[in-house]
C-alpha positions as CSV (number, residue, x, y, z in Angstrom):
1,M,-29.1,9.1,-3.1
2,T,-26.1,11.6,-2.1
3,V,-23.0,10.8,-3.8
4,F,-19.6,12.2,-4.4
5,A,-16.6,10.7,-5.9
6,I,-12.7,9.7,-5.8
7,C,-10.7,9.2,-9.5
8,A,-8.1,6.6,-11.2
9,R,-7.0,4.4,-15.7
10,R,-5.3,5.0,-19.0
11,G,-7.4,6.2,-21.9
12,S,-6.6,6.2,-25.5
13,R,-3.0,6.9,-26.0
14,A,-3.7,9.0,-28.9
15,V,-6.3,11.2,-27.1
16,R,-4.3,11.6,-24.1
17,A,-1.6,12.7,-26.3
18,G,-3.5,15.2,-28.0
19,W,-4.9,16.3,-24.5
20,A,-1.5,16.7,-22.9
21,R,-0.2,18.9,-26.1
22,M,-3.4,21.3,-25.3
23,Y,-2.0,21.6,-21.6
24,H,1.4,21.5,-21.8
25,R,2.0,24.9,-22.0
26,T,-0.1,25.8,-18.7
27,H,1.7,23.2,-16.8
28,S,5.1,24.6,-17.9
29,L,4.0,28.1,-16.7
30,Q,2.7,26.5,-13.2
31,S,6.0,24.6,-12.8
32,A,8.4,27.4,-13.3
33,V,6.7,29.5,-10.3
34,T,6.9,28.3,-6.7
35,S,5.9,30.0,-3.4
36,P,7.6,29.0,-0.1
37,F,6.3,26.4,2.1
38,G,2.9,27.0,4.0
39,T,2.1,30.0,1.5
40,L,-1.9,29.8,0.8
41,L,-2.3,29.2,-2.9
42,G,-6.0,29.6,-3.2
43,I,-9.1,28.7,-1.3
44,T,-11.8,26.3,-2.4
45,D,-15.3,24.9,-1.2
46,G,-15.9,25.3,2.1
47,G,-13.3,27.5,2.6
48,V,-10.5,24.8,2.5
49,H,-7.4,26.4,1.8
50,V,-4.7,25.1,-0.2
51,Y,-1.0,25.2,0.8
52,S,2.4,25.3,-1.0
53,S,4.7,22.3,-0.3
54,D,8.2,23.6,-1.4
55,Y,9.9,21.8,1.2
56,T,13.0,23.0,-0.3
57,T,12.2,26.5,1.2
58,L,12.3,25.5,4.7
59,D,15.1,25.8,7.3
60,P,16.6,22.4,8.0
61,E,15.9,22.6,11.8
62,V,12.5,22.9,10.8
63,Q,12.7,20.0,8.4
64,A,14.0,17.9,11.3
65,N,11.3,18.5,13.2
66,R,8.3,16.1,12.5
67,A,5.5,17.4,14.9
68,Y,5.8,20.6,12.9
69,F,4.5,18.7,9.9
70,Q,1.6,17.0,11.7
71,S,-1.9,18.9,10.5
72,L,-4.8,18.7,13.0
73,L,-8.3,20.0,12.3
74,D,-10.7,20.0,15.3
75,G,-8.5,17.0,16.9
76,V,-8.6,15.1,13.7
77,T,-5.2,14.2,11.9
78,T,-5.5,15.0,8.2
79,G,-1.8,14.1,7.6
80,Y,1.5,15.5,6.8
81,K,1.7,19.3,5.8
82,W,1.0,19.8,2.9
83,Q,0.7,16.7,1.0
84,C,-1.9,15.8,-1.3
85,V,-3.4,13.0,1.0
86,E,-3.8,15.7,3.5
87,L,-5.9,17.9,1.4
88,G,-8.1,15.2,0.4
89,R,-8.8,14.1,3.9
90,R,-9.4,17.6,5.1
91,Y,-11.6,18.6,2.2
92,L,-13.9,15.5,3.0
93,L,-13.7,16.4,6.8
94,V,-14.8,20.2,5.9
95,N,-17.3,19.6,3.4
96,Y,-18.8,16.2,4.3
97,G,-18.0,15.7,8.0
98,V,-16.3,12.5,6.9
99,V,-12.7,11.0,6.5
100,F,-11.0,7.9,4.6
101,D,-8.7,5.6,6.7
102,N,-5.1,6.2,7.3
103,I,-3.2,5.2,4.1
104,A,0.4,4.3,3.4
105,M,0.3,5.7,-0.2
106,A,-1.9,8.0,-2.2
107,Y,-2.8,5.2,-4.5
108,D,-4.0,2.9,-1.8
109,I,-7.3,5.2,-1.5
110,F,-8.4,3.4,-4.7
111,R,-9.0,-0.1,-2.7
112,L,-10.6,1.6,0.4
113,K,-14.3,0.2,0.9
114,Y,-15.5,3.0,3.0
115,V,-15.1,6.4,4.7
116,T,-16.2,7.2,8.4
117,R,-18.5,9.8,9.5
118,V,-16.4,11.6,12.3
119,A,-19.5,12.7,14.6
120,D,-20.9,9.1,15.1
121,G,-18.2,6.6,13.5
122,K,-20.9,5.6,10.9
123,L,-19.5,4.2,8.0
124,H,-20.3,5.0,4.3
125,P,-19.5,2.8,1.3
126,L,-17.1,4.0,-1.4
127,H,-17.8,2.6,-5.0
128,A,-14.9,2.2,-7.4
129,H,-15.4,3.7,-11.1
130,P,-12.3,2.6,-13.5
131,N,-11.3,5.7,-15.7
132,G,-11.8,4.8,-19.1
133,T,-14.5,2.1,-18.6
134,S,-16.8,3.4,-16.1
135,S,-20.2,4.7,-17.2
136,T,-20.6,6.8,-14.3
137,R,-19.6,10.6,-14.5
138,P,-17.2,11.8,-12.0
139,T,-18.9,14.1,-9.7
140,K,-18.1,17.2,-7.6
141,G,-16.5,15.9,-4.3
142,S,-14.4,13.2,-6.1
143,L,-11.0,12.3,-5.4
144,L,-9.0,11.7,-8.2
145,I,-6.4,8.9,-7.7
146,W,-3.1,8.5,-9.8
147,T,-1.0,5.3,-9.8
148,P,2.6,5.4,-8.9
149,S,4.1,5.6,-12.1
150,G,5.8,8.8,-14.1
151,E,5.1,12.2,-12.5
152,F,4.0,10.5,-9.2
153,R,6.3,7.4,-9.1
154,Q,6.3,5.5,-5.9
155,T,3.4,7.4,-4.0
156,G,0.6,8.0,-6.8
157,H,-1.4,11.1,-6.2
158,V,-4.8,12.4,-5.0
159,A,-6.8,15.5,-6.1
160,V,-10.0,16.7,-5.2
161,I,-12.6,17.4,-8.1
162,V,-14.3,20.5,-7.5
163,D,-16.3,21.3,-10.6
164,V,-17.8,19.1,-13.6
165,G,-18.1,20.7,-16.9
166,S,-19.1,19.1,-20.1
167,S,-15.8,18.3,-21.5
168,H,-13.1,19.2,-18.1
169,I,-13.1,18.6,-14.6
170,D,-11.3,21.2,-12.2
171,I,-9.2,20.0,-9.5
172,V,-7.7,21.2,-6.3
173,E,-4.3,19.4,-5.2
174,Q,-1.1,19.8,-3.1
175,N,2.5,18.7,-3.5
176,V,2.2,19.4,-7.4
177,H,2.5,22.9,-8.4
178,N,3.4,25.6,-5.9
179,A,2.1,28.9,-7.5
180,V,-0.5,30.8,-6.1
181,W,-3.7,30.8,-8.2
182,P,-5.1,33.6,-10.3
183,S,-7.5,35.6,-8.2
184,T,-10.5,34.7,-10.5
185,Q,-9.4,31.0,-10.3
186,A,-10.9,28.5,-7.6
187,Y,-8.9,25.4,-8.9
188,S,-5.2,24.3,-9.2
189,R,-5.6,22.7,-12.6
190,R,-8.4,22.0,-15.2
191,L,-8.1,18.2,-16.9
192,P,-9.9,17.2,-19.9
193,L,-13.1,14.9,-19.7
194,H,-14.0,12.7,-22.6
195,Y,-17.0,10.4,-23.1
196,D,-17.4,7.7,-25.2
197,P,-21.0,7.0,-26.5
198,D,-19.7,3.7,-28.4
199,M,-18.4,2.7,-25.2
200,N,-20.5,4.4,-22.6
201,A,-17.4,5.4,-20.7
202,Y,-15.7,8.4,-19.3
203,T,-12.1,9.3,-19.3
204,V,-10.1,11.8,-17.2
205,A,-7.2,12.7,-19.1
206,C,-3.7,12.7,-17.2
207,T,-1.8,15.6,-19.0
208,Y,1.6,14.5,-17.7
209,K,3.9,12.2,-19.6
210,D,3.7,8.5,-18.3
211,G,1.0,9.6,-16.0
212,V,-1.8,7.2,-15.1
213,I,-5.2,8.2,-13.6
214,L,-6.9,5.1,-11.8
215,G,-10.5,6.0,-11.9
216,W,-13.0,7.3,-9.1
217,M,-14.9,6.3,-6.4
218,T,-18.4,7.8,-5.1
219,V,-19.0,7.9,-1.5
220,D,-22.7,7.0,-0.9
221,L,-23.8,9.2,2.1
222,D,-27.3,7.7,2.2
223,D,-26.2,4.2,2.7
224,E,-24.0,2.4,5.4
225,Y,-21.5,0.1,4.9
226,K,-21.5,-3.2,6.3
227,Y,-19.0,-6.0,6.8
228,D,-21.2,-8.5,6.5
229,D,-21.0,-7.8,2.8
230,L,-17.6,-9.5,2.7
231,H,-17.0,-13.0,1.7
232,P,-18.5,-15.4,4.7
233,F,-16.0,-18.5,5.7
234,T,-16.5,-20.4,8.9
235,A,-14.9,-23.6,10.1
236,S,-18.0,-25.4,8.7
237,D,-16.5,-24.6,5.0
238,L,-13.6,-26.5,5.9
239,V,-13.2,-29.9,4.8
240,A,-10.7,-32.5,6.9
241,P,-8.3,-34.9,5.1
242,S,-9.8,-37.9,3.7
243,A,-8.7,-41.2,2.3
244,D,-8.6,-39.4,-1.3
245,H,-7.1,-36.4,-0.1
246,P,-5.0,-37.6,3.2
247,K,-2.5,-34.8,3.0
248,E,-4.4,-31.6,2.7
249,Y,-7.4,-29.7,3.8
250,R,-9.8,-28.5,1.2
251,I,-12.3,-25.4,0.8
252,P,-14.9,-24.4,-1.6
253,P,-14.1,-21.8,-4.1
254,S,-16.1,-19.2,-1.9
255,G,-13.9,-20.1,1.0
256,A,-10.5,-19.3,-1.4
257,L,-12.2,-15.9,-2.3
258,A,-12.9,-15.3,1.4
259,L,-9.2,-16.0,2.5
260,E,-7.9,-14.2,-0.6
261,H,-9.8,-11.0,0.4
262,A,-9.1,-11.4,4.4
263,T,-5.2,-11.9,3.5
264,N,-5.0,-8.9,0.8
265,Q,-7.1,-6.5,3.1
266,L,-5.0,-7.4,6.2
267,H,-1.8,-6.9,4.2
268,H,-3.1,-3.3,3.2
269,L,-4.1,-2.6,7.0
270,M,-0.6,-3.5,8.3
271,L,1.0,-1.0,5.9
272,D,-1.6,1.7,7.1
273,A,-0.7,0.7,10.6
274,T,3.0,1.0,9.9
275,D,2.3,4.3,8.5
276,Y,0.4,5.5,11.1
277,V,2.8,4.7,13.6
278,L,5.8,6.6,11.7
279,Q,3.3,9.6,11.8
280,H,2.6,9.5,15.3
281,S,6.3,8.0,16.4
282,E,6.2,10.0,19.8
283,R,3.4,7.9,21.0
284,F,5.2,4.6,20.2
285,I,8.9,4.7,20.5
286,G,8.8,3.5,24.3
287,A,6.3,0.6,23.6
288,S,8.0,-0.8,20.5
289,G,10.8,-2.3,21.7
290,I,12.6,-0.9,18.8
291,P,16.1,1.2,19.9
292,D,15.7,4.7,19.5
293,A,18.5,4.7,17.1
294,L,16.8,2.7,14.7
295,W,13.6,4.9,14.0
296,S,15.6,7.3,11.8
297,P,16.6,4.3,9.3
298,I,13.3,2.7,9.6
299,R,11.6,5.7,8.4
300,K,14.1,6.1,5.6
301,S,13.4,2.4,4.7
302,W,9.8,3.0,4.8
303,F,9.6,6.1,2.4
304,E,12.2,4.5,-0.1
305,Q,11.5,0.8,0.1
306,K,7.9,0.4,0.6
307,P,7.4,-1.8,-2.1
308,D,10.2,-4.3,-1.2
309,D,8.5,-6.8,1.2
310,L,8.3,-10.3,-0.6
311,V,6.3,-12.7,1.4
312,S,4.4,-12.0,4.7
313,Q,2.4,-14.7,6.9
314,F,-0.9,-14.2,8.5
315,E,-2.5,-16.2,11.5
316,F,-6.0,-16.8,11.9
317,T,-8.5,-18.8,14.3
318,L,-11.4,-20.0,12.4
319,T,-14.5,-20.7,14.1
320,N,-18.2,-21.0,13.2
321,D,-18.3,-17.2,13.1
322,G,-15.9,-16.7,11.0
323,L,-11.9,-15.7,10.4
324,H,-10.3,-13.9,13.7
325,W,-7.0,-12.5,12.9
326,T,-4.3,-13.6,15.6
327,G,-0.9,-12.6,14.2
328,F,1.6,-11.5,11.6
329,S,5.0,-12.3,10.3
330,S,7.1,-10.7,7.3
331,N,10.0,-12.5,5.7
332,T,8.5,-16.0,5.7
333,L,9.6,-17.4,2.5
334,P,10.8,-20.6,4.1
335,D,7.5,-21.1,6.1
336,Y,5.5,-20.3,2.7
337,V,7.8,-22.9,0.6
338,S,7.4,-25.5,3.5
339,A,3.8,-25.3,3.6
340,S,2.7,-24.9,-0.1
341,H,2.9,-28.3,-1.8
342,D,1.9,-26.3,-4.6
343,S,3.3,-26.2,-8.4
344,T,2.4,-22.2,-8.4
345,V,5.2,-21.4,-6.0
346,E,8.0,-20.8,-8.4
347,A,5.8,-19.1,-10.8
348,T,4.4,-16.7,-7.9
349,L,8.0,-15.8,-6.8
350,I,9.4,-15.3,-10.4
351,Q,6.2,-12.8,-11.2
352,A,7.0,-11.2,-7.7
353,W,10.7,-10.8,-8.5
354,R,9.6,-9.1,-12.1
355,A,7.2,-6.8,-10.3
356,K,10.0,-5.5,-8.1
357,A,11.8,-3.8,-11.2
358,I,15.4,-4.6,-9.8
359,E,17.8,-2.7,-12.1
360,T,20.8,-3.6,-10.5
361,P,22.4,-7.2,-9.8
362,L,20.9,-9.0,-7.0
363,H,22.8,-10.5,-4.2
364,L,21.3,-13.2,-2.3
365,L,22.6,-14.1,1.5
366,K,23.1,-17.6,2.0
367,D,21.3,-17.4,5.5
368,C,19.0,-20.3,4.7
369,L,20.6,-22.5,2.0
370,A,17.6,-24.6,0.5
371,H,15.5,-21.5,0.4
372,E,18.3,-19.3,-1.2
373,E,18.4,-21.7,-3.8
374,L,14.8,-21.1,-4.7
375,A,15.1,-17.4,-4.2
376,L,18.0,-17.3,-6.7
377,S,16.4,-19.8,-9.2
378,T,13.3,-17.8,-9.5
379,A,15.2,-14.3,-9.4
380,H,17.4,-15.7,-12.1
381,A,14.5,-17.1,-14.0
382,A,12.9,-13.5,-14.0
383,G,16.0,-12.1,-15.7
384,L,17.8,-10.6,-12.9
385,E,21.8,-11.0,-12.4
386,C,22.4,-12.9,-9.4
387,H,25.3,-13.3,-7.2
388,S,25.3,-15.6,-3.7
389,L,26.8,-14.2,-0.7
390,W,27.7,-16.5,2.2
391,S,27.9,-14.1,4.9
392,L,27.7,-10.0,5.6
393,N,31.1,-10.4,6.8
394,D,32.4,-11.1,3.3
395,L,31.4,-7.6,2.5
396,V,34.3,-5.3,1.7
397,P,33.9,-1.3,2.3
398,A,33.9,0.4,-1.2
399,K,37.2,2.4,-1.0
400,D,35.3,5.8,-2.0
401,G,32.8,5.2,1.2
402,A,29.9,4.8,-1.1
403,G,28.6,1.3,0.3
404,F,30.1,-2.3,0.0
405,L,31.7,-4.7,-2.5
406,D,31.3,-8.3,-2.5
407,P,34.4,-10.4,-2.6
408,E,34.7,-10.3,-6.4
409,G,34.8,-6.4,-5.9
410,R,31.0,-6.0,-7.4
411,P,28.9,-3.1,-5.8
412,V,26.3,-4.8,-3.5
413,R,23.2,-2.6,-4.2
414,T,19.9,-4.8,-3.6
415,L,20.4,-7.8,-1.1
416,W,18.0,-10.4,-0.3
417,H,17.9,-12.5,3.1
418,A,15.9,-15.1,4.9
419,T,16.9,-14.3,8.1
420,P,14.7,-12.1,10.2
421,W,15.6,-8.4,10.9
422,S,15.7,-9.1,14.7
423,T,18.3,-11.8,14.1
424,L,20.4,-9.8,11.7
425,L,20.6,-6.7,13.6
426,R,22.4,-8.5,16.3
427,H,25.6,-8.6,14.2
428,N,25.9,-4.7,14.4
429,H,27.1,-5.0,10.8
430,P,27.2,-1.3,9.2
431,A,25.9,-2.8,5.9
432,L,22.6,-3.4,7.6
433,L,22.0,0.5,7.9
434,C,23.9,1.4,4.5
435,P,21.8,3.9,2.7
436,S,23.1,2.7,-0.7
437,I,21.7,-1.0,-0.2
438,R,18.0,-1.9,-1.1
439,W,17.1,-4.6,1.1
440,I,14.4,-7.4,0.2
441,E,12.8,-7.7,2.8
442,P,13.4,-4.1,4.0
443,L,14.3,-2.7,7.4
444,W,10.6,-1.3,7.9
445,T,9.2,-4.7,8.6
446,T,10.9,-4.7,11.9
447,L,8.2,-2.3,13.0
448,S,5.3,-4.1,11.2
449,N,6.5,-7.1,13.4
450,S,6.6,-5.0,16.5
451,A,4.2,-5.4,19.7
452,V,2.7,-2.1,19.0
453,I,0.8,-3.1,15.9
454,A,-1.8,-5.5,17.0
455,P,-3.4,-3.4,19.4
456,L,-3.2,-0.3,17.1
457,L,-5.1,-2.2,14.2
458,R,-8.0,-2.9,16.7
459,D,-8.1,1.0,18.0
460,L,-7.9,2.0,14.2
461,Y,-10.7,-0.3,13.0
462,P,-12.8,-1.3,16.2
463,H,-15.3,-2.6,14.2
464,H,-13.7,-5.0,11.7
465,P,-14.8,-8.3,12.3
466,M,-11.6,-10.2,11.6
467,L,-9.8,-8.1,14.2
468,Q,-12.4,-9.2,16.8
469,A,-11.3,-11.5,19.7
470,A,-12.2,-15.1,18.5
471,P,-14.8,-16.7,21.0
472,S,-13.7,-18.9,23.9
473,V,-14.6,-22.0,22.1
474,S,-11.6,-23.9,20.3
475,G,-11.1,-22.7,16.7
476,I,-8.8,-24.2,14.1
477,R,-5.3,-22.6,13.4
478,L,-5.2,-21.3,9.9
479,I,-2.2,-19.7,8.0
480,T,-2.2,-17.6,4.7
481,W,0.7,-16.0,2.8
482,A,1.0,-13.0,0.8
483,V,3.5,-12.6,-2.1
484,K,4.1,-8.8,-2.9
485,G,0.7,-8.1,-0.9
486,Q,-1.3,-10.7,-2.6
487,F,-2.8,-13.9,-1.4
488,A,-0.7,-16.9,-2.6
489,A,-1.3,-19.9,-0.2
490,A,-3.1,-21.2,2.7
491,A,-2.5,-24.1,5.3
492,V,-4.1,-25.4,8.4
493,Q,-1.9,-26.1,11.4
494,A,-3.1,-29.8,12.6
495,K,-1.4,-30.8,15.6
496,A,2.3,-30.8,15.0
497,S,1.9,-30.8,11.2
498,T,1.0,-28.2,8.8
499,L,-1.1,-29.2,6.0
500,P,-2.0,-27.3,2.7
501,L,-5.1,-25.8,2.4
502,N,-6.5,-26.4,-1.5
503,V,-9.8,-25.4,-3.3
504,I,-12.2,-28.0,-3.8
505,P,-12.3,-28.1,-7.9
506,P,-15.7,-27.6,-9.5
507,H,-17.9,-30.7,-10.1
508,G,-16.7,-33.1,-12.6
509,Q,-12.9,-32.0,-12.1
510,T,-10.0,-33.4,-10.0
């Protein structure tokens, strides 16, 4: 079996601290040296070049030219020059002839299930091995993945493992250090590798303070990835309302797992497609229906507020051959609450607010009174300082020109709303595009809701079973919701009503 791997988890804090002290001096020296953008730093396996990504050395006119940053190899897009993900994709393409799917953030690589062989479109599986618990040793060709924290906050990071020793690994990477390698060196950095015989587990040490490595993923080039391995769920698994349960549909636990997997995966695919559109915006500006003037603010929103979507809705047709995706909507808290007669709604929202790590007071727009009260109460329960705002027209420009104040004179830094962006934008209020306001839900969701996304998804993932057209026979309309990217609830659209979809408890429980 031919395998190579991809890396990511926190090892022992004391051990990591010791390793960090050992390697701190080397990192400090590297950090102090930089080279102009595009400088060749070194050459690794297969003649793959590693480049400097010091964007500060670029002329402003070049920085404004997005086409300049698109990296292509034999007609295959490898990413943005010269970011970490670009090197990871280019390395796999040159050395193994495979690429991973477009992803929104470097850390998203760790949840991918396959790579694609460029020559014939064949899919090969990816197998995840968490750092600190996996008994599988990382191998040459692995992609090492960091979480979005510490040194790599927001985006995470990916590097390629090019050599594995008994107590270390050598990696190549872009967008970290921009120093040219010594002439005798064929890698960017060397990281400690530890094996714990008691745990039968390997740990790759992150030598940056607060940096966390997730684990590694092996690519099996001798096996083929099959979508049939997904959790099966068909219309025959659905239990209609009955005398005992007149106001709900029911599904077995296996069906719940299938819906959870489908919802979580489609949320990731939507993010990946949104990122793809922004990478190739020249192809989509005319077809998206989004005014040209909004593209720059949308791009800024994407890079600065990517994790700030709260509730998303997915629509499916359920037939006897499975789930078929038919639609997507963001900013759907009212629908989620209305269809979820479930005591977990408040707990789910409280957890989601906490995960946002909001450090400023939260203002909530009273554009949907009943659900604004729920949003406010759950945000308050999550420990946030909350203030209601009746209308955008109540905002007052700050005297120093830095943003807006509420009627009591408090700066507005984070603002939640229930109204779709398509409606909000009709007001033409300057606060909508104010760079100092963090929006929950963010502006970039207008792109995820645009007409270009559905055909793009089917173009990017032509063999995905959920993206295939539903058979001509009538099916059941099914809706799921994700809160902060994770499955939260499901319902069935039955005639004029929407009934919740709940899991049948194990035998003997009610």
